[in-house]
Kinemage of the C-alpha trace (Angstrom):
@kinemage 1
@onewidth
@group {chain A} dominant
@subgroup {mainchain}
@vectorlist {calphas} color= white
{ca met a 1} P -125.445 60.857 168.663
{ca lys a 2} L -126.768 57.269 168.899
{ca thr a 3} L -127.403 57.370 165.069
{ca leu a 4} L -123.986 58.519 164.498
{ca ile a 5} L -122.518 55.672 166.742
{ca ser a 6} L -124.642 53.153 165.089
{ca leu a 7} L -123.483 54.426 161.447
{ca leu a 8} L -119.853 54.218 162.578
{ca ser a 9} L -120.261 50.817 163.967
{ca leu a 10} L -121.927 49.572 160.634
{ca leu a 11} L -119.068 51.160 158.558
{ca leu a 12} L -116.387 49.633 160.824
{ca leu a 13} L -118.182 46.170 160.592
{ca val a 14} L -118.262 46.298 156.764
{ca ser a 15} L -114.812 47.511 156.428
{ca cys a 16} L -113.371 44.886 158.538
{ca gln a 17} L -115.039 41.973 156.620
{ca lys a 18} L -112.801 39.954 154.294
{ca lys a 19} L -113.875 40.107 150.913
{ca ser a 20} L -114.904 36.563 149.835
{ca ala a 21} L -115.626 37.115 146.080
{ca lys a 22} L -113.230 34.794 144.119
{ca thr a 23} L -111.832 36.192 140.958
{ca phe a 24} L -111.048 33.840 137.892
{ca asp a 25} L -108.962 36.150 135.953
{ca gln a 26} L -107.137 33.535 134.213
{ca leu a 27} L -110.337 32.060 132.699
{ca glu a 28} L -111.918 35.435 132.146
{ca lys a 29} L -109.016 36.181 129.754
{ca met a 30} L -110.341 33.319 127.606
{ca asn a 31} L -113.818 34.524 127.291
{ca trp a 32} L -113.407 35.125 123.651
{ca leu a 33} L -113.230 31.258 123.110
{ca gln a 34} L -116.902 30.901 124.010
{ca gly a 35} L -118.952 29.854 120.855
{ca his a 36} L -118.998 27.651 117.780
{ca trp a 37} L -115.673 27.390 115.902
{ca glu a 38} L -115.262 25.413 112.524
{ca gln a 39} L -112.609 24.668 109.906
{ca lys a 40} L -113.552 22.986 106.635
{ca leu a 41} L -110.848 20.749 105.328
{ca pro a 42} L -110.555 18.386 102.262
{ca glu a 43} L -111.134 15.254 104.648
{ca gly a 44} L -114.186 16.966 106.495
{ca leu a 45} L -115.343 19.444 108.998
{ca leu a 46} L -113.537 20.185 112.196
{ca ile a 47} L -115.920 21.762 114.956
{ca glu a 48} L -114.997 23.045 118.446
{ca ser a 49} L -117.630 24.441 120.742
{ca trp a 50} L -117.148 26.110 124.053
{ca lys a 51} L -119.499 27.409 126.794
{ca lys a 52} L -119.392 28.866 130.221
{ca glu a 53} L -120.526 26.368 132.778
{ca asn a 54} L -119.909 28.643 135.931
{ca asp a 55} L -117.452 31.269 137.067
{ca ser a 56} L -114.462 28.815 137.226
{ca thr a 57} L -115.269 26.437 134.301
{ca phe a 58} L -115.589 26.396 130.538
{ca ser a 59} L -116.801 23.186 128.794
{ca gly a 60} L -115.974 22.337 125.278
{ca glu a 61} L -116.350 19.667 122.648
{ca thr a 62} L -114.201 18.968 119.529
{ca tyr a 63} L -115.103 16.684 116.853
{ca phe a 64} L -114.190 15.927 113.242
{ca ile a 65} L -116.728 14.745 110.738
{ca asn a 66} L -115.958 13.279 107.560
{ca thr a 67} L -118.465 12.792 104.717
{ca lys a 68} L -120.494 10.109 106.902
{ca asp a 69} L -119.111 9.716 110.426
{ca thr a 70} L -117.777 11.371 113.446
{ca val a 71} L -114.123 10.130 113.433
{ca his a 72} L -112.798 11.889 116.499
{ca phe a 73} L -114.756 13.247 119.627
{ca glu a 74} L -113.260 14.708 122.794
{ca thr a 75} L -114.684 16.656 125.761
{ca ile a 76} L -112.672 19.563 127.289
{ca lys a 77} L -112.954 21.354 130.523
{ca leu a 78} L -111.065 24.594 131.249
{ca thr a 79} L -110.841 24.981 134.986
{ca gln a 80} L -109.442 27.672 137.200
{ca lys a 81} L -108.575 26.549 140.838
{ca gln a 82} L -107.046 29.332 142.799
{ca glu a 83} L -104.418 30.826 140.310
{ca glu a 84} L -103.925 27.741 138.167
{ca leu a 85} L -105.762 27.226 134.757
{ca thr a 86} L -106.106 23.615 133.557
{ca tyr a 87} L -107.186 22.207 130.165
{ca ser a 88} L -108.544 18.822 130.572
{ca ser a 89} L -109.137 16.579 127.589
{ca thr a 90} L -111.204 13.363 127.623
{ca ile a 91} L -111.262 11.096 124.473
{ca ala a 92} L -113.473 8.076 124.769
{ca gly a 93} L -111.299 4.649 124.404
{ca gln a 94} L -108.076 6.622 125.290
{ca asn a 95} L -106.411 6.860 128.816
{ca asn a 96} L -108.910 4.557 130.327
{ca asp a 97} L -111.590 7.190 129.488
{ca leu a 98} L -109.906 9.476 132.056
{ca pro a 99} L -109.169 13.118 131.221
{ca val a 100} L -105.593 14.196 130.516
{ca asp a 101} L -104.709 17.567 132.207
{ca phe a 102} L -102.411 20.228 130.562
{ca lys a 103} L -101.454 23.151 132.821
{ca leu a 104} L -101.368 26.800 131.556
{ca thr a 105} L -97.703 27.776 131.129
{ca leu a 106} L -98.020 30.853 128.852
{ca ala a 107} L -100.793 33.394 128.848
{ca lys a 108} L -100.042 36.625 127.021
{ca glu a 109} L -102.166 39.050 125.021
{ca asn a 110} L -104.380 36.538 122.917
{ca thr a 111} L -102.080 33.542 123.229
{ca phe a 112} L -102.656 30.627 125.666
{ca val a 113} L -100.354 27.570 126.000
{ca phe a 114} L -101.101 24.340 128.032
{ca glu a 115} L -98.622 21.780 128.652
{ca asn a 116} L -98.163 18.176 129.915
{ca pro a 117} L -94.829 16.938 129.171
{ca thr a 118} L -95.606 13.402 130.342
{ca his a 119} L -98.466 12.888 127.929
{ca asp a 120} L -97.772 10.685 124.867
{ca tyr a 121} L -99.239 13.216 122.186
{ca pro a 122} L -99.602 16.121 122.302
{ca gln a 123} L -97.547 17.560 125.040
{ca lys a 124} L -98.532 21.086 124.094
{ca ile a 125} L -101.876 22.695 123.038
{ca ala a 126} L -101.935 26.493 122.160
{ca tyr a 127} L -104.876 28.815 121.273
{ca lys a 128} L -104.237 32.087 119.635
{ca lys a 129} L -106.893 34.631 118.908
{ca leu a 130} L -106.313 36.218 115.582
{ca asn a 131} L -109.386 38.443 115.728
{ca ala a 132} L -112.979 38.368 116.893
{ca ser a 133} L -113.768 35.778 114.272
{ca gln a 134} L -110.679 33.521 113.854
{ca leu a 135} L -108.438 31.537 116.040
{ca ile a 136} L -105.520 29.135 115.449
{ca ala a 137} L -105.344 25.944 117.637
{ca thr a 138} L -102.136 24.139 117.516
{ca ile a 139} L -101.100 20.719 119.109
{ca ser a 140} L -97.467 19.576 119.175
{ca gly a 141} L -94.994 17.562 120.794
{ca gln a 142} L -92.932 14.502 120.321
{ca gln a 143} L -94.579 11.735 118.437
{ca gln a 144} L -92.875 8.461 117.809
{ca gly a 145} L -89.308 10.105 118.364
{ca lys a 146} L -90.147 12.961 116.034
{ca val a 147} L -91.277 16.473 116.612
{ca ser a 148} L -94.863 16.934 115.210
{ca gln a 149} L -97.211 19.994 115.113
{ca glu a 150} L -100.642 20.172 113.628
{ca ser a 151} L -102.353 23.789 113.406
{ca tyr a 152} L -106.096 24.430 112.679
{ca thr a 153} L -107.426 27.902 111.730
{ca met a 154} L -110.796 28.043 112.844
{ca ser a 155} L -113.721 30.638 112.141
{ca lys a 156} L -116.401 31.542 114.591
{ca lys a 157} L -120.068 30.803 113.419
């Protein structure tokens, strides 16, 4: 009888505990982004690399290399806090070297769109997974009063 009471007490204690395990479901939907992506262009090579830092954060780098130099370099963080997923981009020499945040506004199937309507350009960043080895990254928005869009089809290496 004493064993039965102990067992029931233990079951009651375990069932009453709050589950503290956090889920990062928004970020987990983008696990496919991890890895090294490239697009060869006539002007040079565009590279984007992503890795998982922890359960709530991916870190990335994007750079463009022409024949001799790196002409563009940015660091990126994808961070989930509670239910909000944020894409933060930092480019040396821009925005006082501070990150610019873009909030997730669309997540469906293999398409993810992040927006910051107050940023000069771009105001929108989108990733679309085409298949296991290809994605399209698109930046868009108003630039000098005109609608502008640039898309990059990258392959996983």
